[in-house]
N, CA, C and O atoms as a GROMACS GRO file, in nm:
protein
  232
    1MET      N    1  -4.255   5.656   1.902
    1MET     CA    2  -4.219   5.780   1.965
    1MET      C    3  -4.288   5.892   1.890
    1MET      O    4  -4.318   5.880   1.772
    2ILE      N    5  -4.313   6.001   1.961
    2ILE     CA    6  -4.377   6.117   1.899
    2ILE      C    7  -4.270   6.224   1.879
    2ILE      O    8  -4.195   6.256   1.971
    3VAL      N    9  -4.266   6.277   1.758
    3VAL     CA   10  -4.166   6.377   1.721
    3VAL      C   11  -4.240   6.500   1.671
    3VAL      O   12  -4.338   6.490   1.597
    4PHE      N   13  -4.192   6.618   1.711
    4PHE     CA   14  -4.252   6.742   1.666
    4PHE      C   15  -4.152   6.820   1.581
    4PHE      O   16  -4.032   6.822   1.610
    5CYS      N   17  -4.201   6.883   1.474
    5CYS     CA   18  -4.117   6.972   1.395
    5CYS      C   19  -4.087   7.094   1.481
    5CYS      O   20  -4.178   7.155   1.538
    6GLU      N   21  -3.960   7.131   1.490
    6GLU     CA   22  -3.922   7.244   1.574
    6GLU      C   23  -3.964   7.378   1.513
    6GLU      O   24  -3.974   7.478   1.585
    7GLU      N   25  -3.990   7.381   1.384
    7GLU     CA   26  -4.028   7.506   1.319
    7GLU      C   27  -4.178   7.535   1.329
    7GLU      O   28  -4.217   7.645   1.367
    8CYS      N   29  -4.261   7.437   1.295
    8CYS     CA   30  -4.406   7.462   1.288
    8CYS      C   31  -4.488   7.386   1.391
    8CYS      O   32  -4.606   7.417   1.411
    9GLY      N   33  -4.427   7.285   1.458
    9GLY     CA   34  -4.499   7.209   1.560
    9GLY      C   35  -4.578   7.091   1.508
    9GLY      O   36  -4.649   7.026   1.585
   10GLU      N   37  -4.567   7.059   1.380
   10GLU     CA   38  -4.636   6.943   1.324
   10GLU      C   39  -4.591   6.817   1.398
   10GLU      O   40  -4.473   6.800   1.428
   11ARG      N   41  -4.685   6.729   1.427
   11ARG     CA   42  -4.658   6.609   1.505
   11ARG      C   43  -4.646   6.488   1.413
   11ARG      O   44  -4.724   6.470   1.320
   12TYR      N   45  -4.545   6.405   1.443
   12TYR     CA   46  -4.523   6.280   1.368
   12TYR      C   47  -4.510   6.166   1.469
   12TYR      O   48  -4.451   6.184   1.576
   13VAL      N   49  -4.565   6.050   1.434
   13VAL     CA   50  -4.549   5.930   1.516
   13VAL      C   51  -4.454   5.838   1.441
   13VAL      O   52  -4.485   5.794   1.330
   14ILE      N   53  -4.340   5.810   1.501
   14ILE     CA   54  -4.236   5.729   1.439
   14ILE      C   55  -4.210   5.607   1.527
   14ILE      O   56  -4.191   5.620   1.648
   15GLU      N   57  -4.211   5.491   1.468
   15GLU     CA   58  -4.176   5.369   1.541
   15GLU      C   59  -4.024   5.355   1.543
   15GLU      O   60  -3.958   5.384   1.443
   16ALA      N   61  -3.968   5.311   1.654
   16ALA     CA   62  -3.823   5.299   1.668
   16ALA      C   63  -3.763   5.205   1.564
   16ALA      O   64  -3.651   5.227   1.518
   17ASP      N   65  -3.837   5.101   1.525
   17ASP     CA   66  -3.783   5.007   1.427
   17ASP      C   67  -3.783   5.064   1.284
   17ASP      O   68  -3.726   5.003   1.194
   18GLU      N   69  -3.846   5.180   1.263
   18GLU     CA   70  -3.842   5.246   1.133
   18GLU      C   71  -3.709   5.317   1.110
   18GLU      O   72  -3.674   5.348   0.996
   19ILE      N   73  -3.637   5.344   1.216
   19ILE     CA   74  -3.510   5.417   1.206
   19ILE      C   75  -3.401   5.318   1.170
   19ILE      O   76  -3.364   5.232   1.250
   20LYS      N   77  -3.349   5.331   1.051
   20LYS     CA   78  -3.242   5.243   1.002
   20LYS      C   79  -3.111   5.318   1.012
   20LYS      O   80  -3.105   5.436   0.978
   21GLY      N   81  -3.008   5.254   1.058
   21GLY     CA   82  -2.878   5.319   1.071
   21GLY      C   83  -2.873   5.406   1.195
   21GLY      O   84  -2.937   5.377   1.296
   22SER      N   85  -2.794   5.514   1.187
   22SER     CA   86  -2.773   5.597   1.305
   22SER      C   87  -2.877   5.707   1.321
   22SER      O   88  -2.887   5.766   1.428
   23ALA      N   89  -2.956   5.736   1.216
   23ALA     CA   90  -3.057   5.841   1.226
   23ALA      C   91  -3.159   5.829   1.113
   23ALA      O   92  -3.136   5.762   1.013
   24MET      N   93  -3.271   5.897   1.134
   24MET     CA   94  -3.374   5.907   1.031
   24MET      C   95  -3.388   6.054   0.997
   24MET      O   96  -3.402   6.138   1.086
   25ILE      N   97  -3.387   6.086   0.870
   25ILE     CA   98  -3.399   6.225   0.826
   25ILE      C   99  -3.514   6.234   0.728
   25ILE      O  100  -3.523   6.156   0.634
   26PHE      N  101  -3.604   6.331   0.752
   26PHE     CA  102  -3.713   6.353   0.658
   26PHE      C  103  -3.752   6.500   0.660
   26PHE      O  104  -3.708   6.576   0.746
   27ILE      N  105  -3.834   6.539   0.565
   27ILE     CA  106  -3.875   6.678   0.551
   27ILE      C  107  -4.019   6.693   0.602
   27ILE      O  108  -4.106   6.612   0.569
   28CYS      N  109  -4.042   6.796   0.682
   28CYS     CA  110  -4.175   6.823   0.735
   28CYS      C  111  -4.271   6.852   0.619
   28CYS      O  112  -4.240   6.930   0.529
   29ARG      N  113  -4.385   6.788   0.624
   29ARG     CA  114  -4.482   6.804   0.516
   29ARG      C  115  -4.553   6.939   0.519
   29ARG      O  116  -4.618   6.977   0.422
   30VAL      N  117  -4.543   7.013   0.630
   30VAL     CA  118  -4.610   7.142   0.643
   30VAL      C  119  -4.518   7.258   0.605
   30VAL      O  120  -4.554   7.341   0.522
   31CYS      N  121  -4.398   7.262   0.667
   31CYS     CA  122  -4.310   7.379   0.648
   31CYS      C  123  -4.182   7.347   0.570
   31CYS      O  124  -4.103   7.438   0.544
   32ASN      N  125  -4.162   7.221   0.533
   32ASN     CA  126  -4.044   7.176   0.458
   32ASN      C  127  -3.913   7.187   0.535
   32ASN      O  128  -3.805   7.188   0.475
   33ASP      N  129  -3.920   7.196   0.667
   33ASP     CA  130  -3.800   7.194   0.749
   33ASP      C  131  -3.745   7.052   0.752
   33ASP      O  132  -3.820   6.955   0.738
   34ILE      N  133  -3.614   7.038   0.770
   34ILE     CA  134  -3.551   6.906   0.779
   34ILE      C  135  -3.557   6.858   0.924
   34ILE      O  136  -3.516   6.930   1.015
   35ILE      N  137  -3.608   6.738   0.943
   35ILE     CA  138  -3.620   6.678   1.076
   35ILE      C  139  -3.525   6.560   1.083
   35ILE      O  140  -3.529   6.470   0.998
   36ARG      N  141  -3.438   6.559   1.185
   36ARG     CA  142  -3.342   6.450   1.204
   36ARG      C  143  -3.371   6.385   1.338
   36ARG      O  144  -3.375   6.452   1.442
   37ILE      N  145  -3.390   6.254   1.335
   37ILE     CA  146  -3.417   6.178   1.457
   37ILE      C  147  -3.303   6.079   1.476
   37ILE      O  148  -3.288   5.987   1.395
   38PRO      N  149  -3.223   6.094   1.582
   38PRO     CA  150  -3.117   5.995   1.606
   38PRO      C  151  -3.176   5.861   1.646
   38PRO      O  152  -3.282   5.855   1.709
   39ALA      N  153  -3.109   5.754   1.612
   39ALA     CA  154  -3.155   5.620   1.647
   39ALA      C  155  -3.150   5.604   1.800
   39ALA      O  156  -3.057   5.652   1.864
   40PRO      N  157  -3.250   5.539   1.855
   40PRO     CA  158  -3.249   5.517   2.000
   40PRO      C  159  -3.133   5.426   2.040
   40PRO      O  160  -3.096   5.334   1.967
   41GLU      N  161  -3.077   5.453   2.157
   41GLU     CA  162  -2.967   5.370   2.206
   41GLU      C  163  -3.024   5.234   2.246
   41GLU      O  164  -3.132   5.225   2.304
   42LYS      N  165  -2.949   5.131   2.215
   42LYS     CA  166  -2.990   4.997   2.253
   42LYS      C  167  -2.952   4.975   2.398
   42LYS      O  168  -2.840   5.005   2.439
   43HIS      N  169  -3.045   4.923   2.474
   43HIS     CA  170  -3.020   4.896   2.616
   43HIS      C  171  -2.970   4.754   2.631
   43HIS      O  172  -3.031   4.659   2.582
   44HIS      N  173  -2.857   4.742   2.700
   44HIS     CA  174  -2.800   4.610   2.725
   44HIS      C  175  -2.841   4.564   2.864
   44HIS      O  176  -2.867   4.644   2.953
   45LYS      N  177  -2.846   4.435   2.880
   45LYS     CA  178  -2.872   4.381   3.011
   45LYS      C  179  -2.750   4.410   3.098
   45LYS      O  180  -2.639   4.416   3.047
   46PRO      N  181  -2.768   4.429   3.228
   46PRO     CA  182  -2.655   4.462   3.316
   46PRO      C  183  -2.540   4.364   3.307
   46PRO      O  184  -2.423   4.405   3.310
   47GLU      N  185  -2.570   4.236   3.295
   47GLU     CA  186  -2.461   4.138   3.288
   47GLU      C  187  -2.382   4.150   3.157
   47GLU      O  188  -2.264   4.118   3.154
   48GLU      N  189  -2.448   4.196   3.050
   48GLU     CA  190  -2.377   4.216   2.924
   48GLU      C  191  -2.280   4.333   2.935
   48GLU      O  192  -2.171   4.329   2.879
   49LYS      N  193  -2.321   4.439   3.007
   49LYS     CA  194  -2.234   4.554   3.026
   49LYS      C  195  -2.107   4.514   3.102
   49LYS      O  196  -1.997   4.554   3.066
   50GLU      N  197  -2.125   4.435   3.206
   50GLU     CA  198  -2.011   4.391   3.285
   50GLU      C  199  -1.919   4.304   3.202
   50GLU      O  200  -1.797   4.315   3.212
   51LYS      N  201  -1.976   4.218   3.120
   51LYS     CA  202  -1.896   4.131   3.034
   51LYS      C  203  -1.817   4.214   2.934
   51LYS      O  204  -1.698   4.188   2.911
   52ASN      N  205  -1.881   4.315   2.875
   52ASN     CA  206  -1.812   4.402   2.779
   52ASN      C  207  -1.699   4.480   2.846
   52ASN      O  208  -1.592   4.497   2.786
   53LYS      N  209  -1.721   4.527   2.969
   53LYS     CA  210  -1.616   4.600   3.041
   53LYS      C  211  -1.496   4.509   3.068
   53LYS      O  212  -1.381   4.550   3.054
   54ALA      N  213  -1.525   4.385   3.106
   54ALA     CA  214  -1.418   4.290   3.136
   54ALA      C  215  -1.338   4.259   3.010
   54ALA      O  216  -1.215   4.245   3.017
   55GLU      N  217  -1.404   4.247   2.897
   55GLU     CA  218  -1.334   4.217   2.772
   55GLU      C  219  -1.246   4.335   2.729
   55GLU      O  220  -1.139   4.314   2.673
   56LYS      N  221  -1.291   4.457   2.754
   56LYS     CA  222  -1.214   4.576   2.714
   56LYS      C  223  -1.088   4.590   2.798
   56LYS      O  224  -0.987   4.642   2.749
   57LYS      N  225  -1.091   4.544   2.922
   57LYS     CA  226  -0.976   4.554   3.011
   57LYS      C  227  -0.863   4.459   2.970
   57LYS      O  228  -0.747   4.483   3.004
   58LYS      N  229  -0.895   4.353   2.899
   58LYS     CA  230  -0.795   4.252   2.861
   58LYS      C  231  -0.701   4.304   2.756
   58LYS      O  232  -0.611   4.232   2.714
   0.00000   0.00000   0.00000
């Protein structure tokens, strides 16, 4: 994914598998602003969603 610093516009290329935990936080190398990237949501197969809903109802 491509991420831009909101302060100076510096561009970063981040791979989704580089994000460990719920977010990735780093400092912009140009302006020293803090950049926070939330972890991408995992997509479940439709049948897994239905299975999870059924289990929650029990």
